[in-house]
C-alpha positions, -999 to 999 in steps of 0.1 A, spaced: 591 -162 -268 582 -134 -292 581 -96 -287 547 -99 -271 557 -126 -247 539 -155 -265 554 -189 -268 557 -197 -305 553 -232 -320 584 -242 -338 569 -259 -369 571 -229 -392 605 -219 -379 618 -254 -387 607 -250 -424 627 -218 -426 657 -234 -410 654 -262 -436 653 -236 -464 685 -220 -451 702 -255 -449 691 -265 -484 704 -233 -500 736 -235 -481 745 -271 -491 734 -263 -527 761 -237 -532 753 -208 -509 785 -210 -489 807 -180 -492 845 -181 -494 867 -171 -464 886 -138 -467 915 -125 -447 930 -90 -446 956 -71 -427 944 -46 -401 942 -11 -415 956 18 -394 938 44 -415 904 59 -405 874 39 -415 861 51 -449 825 59 -456 802 88 -462 772 106 -448 741 102 -469 704 110 -464 676 132 -475 686 163 -494 684 187 -465 704 215 -483 681 214 -513 650 211 -491 660 242 -471 657 262 -503 620 260 -497 626 278 -464 653 302 -473 651 312 -510 625 333 -529 616 319 -563 599 336 -592 565 324 -603 567 302 -634 558 318 -667 542 287 -682 521 260 -665 520 224 -679 485 210 -678 480 177 -660 450 159 -646 465 147 -612 497 156 -595 511 139 -565 537 157 -544 560 133 -526 573 99 -536 574 81 -503 551 51 -496 520 72 -493 526 89 -526 535 57 -544 504 40 -529 482 68 -541 497 66 -576 493 29 -578 456 30 -567 448 58 -592 464 37 -619 443 7 -610 412 29 -612 420 38 -648 433 73 -642 463 74 -665 474 111 -664 492 111 -631 525 129 -624 544 123 -592 571 148 -581 599 138 -557 627 159 -542 652 130 -540 669 113 -569 648 82 -560 614 74 -546 606 54 -515 609 79 -486 618 62 -453 619 28 -472 652 39 -488 679 13 -493 714 9 -507 736 -19 -520 772 -30 -525 790 -60 -539 778 -82 -511 741 -75 -506 714 -49 -506 707 -32 -472 681 -8 -457 688 28 -450 654 31 -433 624 9 -424 634 -27 -426 604 -50 -419 566 -52 -417 547 -74 -393 521 -99 -404 491 -78 -415 457 -78 -398 433 -98 -420 407 -70 -426 433 -50 -446 421 -66 -478 437 -40 -502 470 -44 -484 468 -82 -486 460 -80 -523 491 -58 -529 512 -83 -510 498 -111 -531 507 -93 -563 542 -87 -549 546 -125 -543 548 -120 -505 515 -140 -501 516 -172 -522 480 -183 -517 454 -191 -491 446 -221 -470 413 -223 -451 408 -186 -458 442 -176 -443 471 -162 -462 502 -183 -468 533 -161 -466 564 -167 -488 588 -186 -465 617 -168 -482 603 -135 -468 592 -146 -434 622 -138 -411 644 -169 -408 657 -183 -376 673 -171 -355 651 -139 -356 664 -119 -327 686 -119 -296 694 -97 -267 727 -91 -249 720 -89 -212 739 -98 -181 769 -109 -200 752 -133 -224 733 -133 -257 698 -147 -250 672 -158 -276 645 -131 -282 646 -95 -271 622 -98 -242 646 -98 -212 648 -132 -196 684 -141 -187 693 -132 -151 660 -116 -141 645 -117 -106 613 -135 -99 596 -101 -94 607 -89 -128 595 -121 -145 561 -118 -128 557 -82 -140 565 -93 -176 538 -120 -173 513 -95 -160 522 -69 -186 517 -93 -216 485 -105 -201 473 -69 -200 483 -63 -236 466 -95 -247 433 -83 -231 437 -49 -248 442 -67 -281 408 -84 -277 388 -54 -264 362 -34 -283 347 -1 -275 310 8 -271 310 17 -308 318 -20 -316 353 -11 -330 385 -27 -319 400 -6 -291 433 -5 -310 433 -10 -348 453 -5 -379 449 20 -395 447 41 -363 415 58 -376 396 25 -374 402 23 -337 373 28 -312 365 64 -302 352 51 -268 364 76 -241 375 47 -220 404 42 -245 408 76 -260 415 90 -224 448 71 -226 459 97 -251 460 123 -224 489 107 -203 523 92 -211 530 55 -214 554 58 -184 526 73 -163 502 45 -173 528 18 -166 533 34 -131 496 34 -125 495 -3 -133 523 -11 -109 549 -18 -136 583 -7 -123 607 -35 -130 637 -20 -147 639 -46 -174 602 -42 -183 606 -4 -184 637 -8 -206 618 -32 -229 588 -9 -233 611 20 -240 630 0 -266 597 -9 -284 584 27 -285 618 40 -296 619 13 -323 585 21 -338 581 58 -330 615 72 -321 599 83 -288 606 73 -252 580 60 -227 584 93 -209 572 112 -240 548 89 -259 511 89 -252 499 58 -233 474 51 -261 502 49 -287 524 29 -264 496 3 -259 487 4 -296 522 -10 -303 514 -42 -284 476 -44 -289 469 -35 -325 484 -65 -344 461 -94 -347 469 -110 -381 462 -147 -387 480 -167 -413 483 -204 -423 520 -205 -417 529 -175 -394 521 -160 -360 507 -125 -357 540 -113 -342 562 -127 -370 578 -103 -394 584 -101 -432 618 -87 -442 641 -84 -472 678 -76 -477 669 -40 -487 642 -38 -460 610 -21 -470 628 -9 -501 615 -42 -515 579 -31 -510 587 4 -525 600 -14 -556 568 -34 -558 547 -2 -556 567 13 -584 564 -18 -606 526 -16 -601 526 21 -609 518 37 -643 524 72 -631 551 94 -645 578 98 -619 597 131 -619 625 131 -594 649 159 -583 619 181 -581 615 205 -552 579 217 -549 579 254 -539 543 263 -538 508 247 -541 478 270 -545 441 265 -552 433 289 -581 399 291 -598 389 255 -592 423 242 -603 456 236 -585 487 255 -595 521 240 -585 555 256 -588 586 234 -585 623 237 -588 640 214 -613 672 206 -593 692 193 -622 684 221 -646 681 248 -619 649 262 -633 615 269 -619 586 251 -637 548 252 -633 520 226 -633 483 232 -634 460 202 -625 425 192 -616 434 173 -585 465 173 -562 476 149 -535 502 162 -512 521 132 -497 547 151 -478 552 159 -441 531 187 -427 561 210 -418 569 210 -455 533 214 -466 528 244 -444 555 263 -463 543 250 -497 507 260 -492 513 295 -478 482 316 -481 461 287 -494 461 273 -458 475 301 -436 466 283 -403 486 251 -411 519 266 -400 506 274 -365 490 240 -361 521 222 -371 544 242 -349 521 238 -319 513 201 -322 538 182 -343 572 168 -333 594 146 -356 621 122 -343 656 125 -359 675 92 -365 707 78 -380 708 45 -398 743 33 -405 754 5 -429 785 -12 -416 804 -34 -440 821 -59 -418 845 -87 -429 842 -122 -415 858 -130 -381 837 -107 -359 842 -117 -323 811 -128 -304 801 -129 -268 787 -161 -253 752 -173 -261 729 -173 -291 745 -169 -325 742 -139 -348 705 -132 -356 685 -110 -379 679 -84 -351 707 -80 -325 699 -57 -295 720 -46 -265 703 -42 -232 707 -5 -222 727 1 -254 732 36 -268 713 26 -300 686 1 -309 712 -25 -321 716 -37 -357 701 -61 -382 720 -85 -404 710 -72 -439 721 -105 -455 701 -127 -430 676 -137 -457 704 -146 -482 704 -180 -465 742 -185 -469 756 -192 -434 791 -182 -443 797 -149 -460 831 -132 -464 816 -98 -457 783 -88 -440 763 -56 -441 751 -48 -406 725 -20 -404 726 0 -371 697 21 -359 697 49 -334 670 76 -327 688 108 -317 684 126 -284 690 162 -274 675 190 -254 650 191 -283 645 175 -316 657 207 -333 689 207 -313 694 170 -320 690 177 -358 714 206 -356 740 186 -338 736 157 -362 742 179 -393 773 193 -377 789 160 -366 817 146 -389 817 111 -402 846 100 -378 826 110 -347 796 90 -359 818 60 -364 834 64 -330 799 66 -314 788 34 -331 820 16 -322 816 26 -285 781 10 -285 788 -22 -305 823 -31 -292 807 -41 -260 795 -72 -278 820 -73 -307 855 -63 -292 873 -65 -326 847 -46 -346 870 -17 -354 895 -41 -369 869 -59 -390 850 -28 -401 857 -20 -438 833 9 -443 806 28 -425 780 48 -444 757 70 -422 722 80 -433 708 110 -415 670 113 -411 662 147 -397 625 142 -396 623 104 -397 588 100 -381 561 117 -363 561 114 -325 527 105 -311 529 127 -280 499 130 -256 469 146 -273 481 140 -309 463 108 -319 428 119 -306 432 156 -307 415 181 -330 447 193 -347 454 159 -364 418 157 -377 419 193 -391 453 187 -408 438 156 -425 410 175 -442 411 183 -479 413 219 -490 381 224 -511 376 196 -534 410 198 -551 439 194 -526 441 162 -505 467 149 -480 484 116 -475 512 110 -450 519 90 -419 523 121 -398 486 128 -401 479 91 -397 493 94 -362 520 68 -363 547 60 -389 542 24 -401 539 9 -436 502 1 -434 493 36 -424 513 50 -454 497 25 -477 461 34 -466 469 72 -465 476 68 -503 446 46 -509 422 70 -491 436 101 -509 433 83 -543 396 77 -533 391 114 -527 406 122 -561 383 97 -579 354 112 -561 360 148 -574 374 142 -608 
């Protein structure tokens, strides 16, 4: 059973198991490794977005540059939206494109790391099978080798990138069960509610509004504007579930897990429209995969970020903090701080795409868009997260049930569980594994959660993770060689009631004049890869229109 409660045929999975077996017997087996238990504290570091540098935009006053470098197009922000915009501009023959990025690397929430054992994600770690009408996205995946061809008009996905068996497991009622939809030890009433819930989601997946559009689509802006569906944006998912008579604790936990996983937002907070969208928007068809299968890599979505960069002729200028963006006499003037050289520099361009979060844009734009600050403060909330890479040596104790999977989730755990970053490496025996742990942060407010996260020392993070995971791996502390913690203060937009279908989001999407355009998942409504990809594509289209 997959995450949407469907029974999956095993033919494709058997091929993936065969690939794992073939690569194992042909030399993929790792050597065993033993070590004495260390009594010292677990080493590691806290990494993440350059908050200290970014806060200069808020706290420091910079002088206006004396000289402005002339460029045709400047993109502010090197996340997936910015990289997508740059790639599409390049494909259109626009060569003079400069991309500015605050960090030392591009990729945004698709950040990744590596050590001597494997690559691993520091952010988003998979993409589901795409919907088939996303032709530009499918073309990109084909260029990246993710799609290897077509059979009977349906894409064939690279078996090395389709998540191998076993895909996921859930620790519940003292045992690891297959899949993360709770099943082990449930009452008949709870099982009946799950059946009814998945039937309701399947109906929503098929429904269309009076305007002929899918009720729930990707990108979000392709969804039906029929009031029958948009009214769901005015109540919370928890309220909608209660209205439908869904109250089984395991179902509520599962729904909450899903909305936390995709949106960093609980069912008590998220709009019912966004909660249903999670289950009802994915409809992809493939020759060798189910719509609910996922594509994943060691480095997570860092692989896709790398492919965007490979397809990208733009000049990338990292370690660049954009201070101000202003529309001046039909042009756009940009001031940015060169972090390495500690100097303020200027750019003047014909067209600008701002591919950064709106809370940053509001400060950069200043008097060019004076109302943006108020709209952002009144309407936008961002979820803070931690992502931890745990370098764990062989010999990790396991509870009864299904073996280690790609995604490993604990029922009512403190976090969202962990993924085995080396799962796609095929080798069944590895001396050391990189396990990537995910946790959206909670507090009296997102601001308080961010403040507490920045103040928390490394040791406390490690203790917190151990407390969560030692329920299923009692000897984790002894086997843990290193823990590196990535802090994401503003990981993703929270689709709270009124945000998706409200006027504020629409107004923040609009270009300023014909020269400044926006591309980011926060104004898309939800933070998923496809939205970022199409935000960049659409902004590139605006640039081409006005150049």
